[in-house]
Phi, psi and omega in degrees: 000135180292156181288133177232133180306134178079006183243139181215176176298322178299318179300313179298318180296319179295321176303312181294319181297314178298318179300313180296315181296315180295322178299316178296316181296315180297320181300320182275317192262320186295328178306329182288338191247346181239158179301146185295344180290341182276140171240122183246128182236133173271105187272333181196152173229135177232110173280141174287173186301324181272000180061033179259340180228130175246114175273120185253115179271124186239129174259132182240123179241152175107007180155190180298123184285342188301316178301322180291316179296321177298318180296316179298318179295320182290330184249024183303327179299319179297314182293323177298316180297315179298320179291321181300324178301324183272334184270354190302334179267357184249335183221146178285319181236143179281126177288153174290133179268135174230117182270132177231141178288127177268112182258009183297328177294320178296317178297318179297319178297318179296317179296318178299317180295319178296318179295322177296320179297317179295317180297328178282349179085011181251016181286171183293343180269003178083175186246021183291332173060040180350000000 
């Protein structure tokens, strides 16, 4: 990975650690609070340079993601507390959590569907395959 100011191997390790811990917490705890049709995945975590804010990218499958994102934002204190219990030996201070919807899976699905359409010859560019 190229050098980025304020970024280190420790920084990268903390990103992964927060991602793993939140994934475990969500797997056990979030199921109790949201409808079972939803599948919530922690796809990425990005700590800022000072390690005071962790942006948590969450992918929501199984329905409209907005109710789940609203719920996570409303209960961020609970998730922070659960995470702090696990991070206490890894970080001096708990970063502020900010949940963001990860739409990269949706974009990948759209691109995949377009490519399949083109491969079938029914895309907007026609099927002559030049």
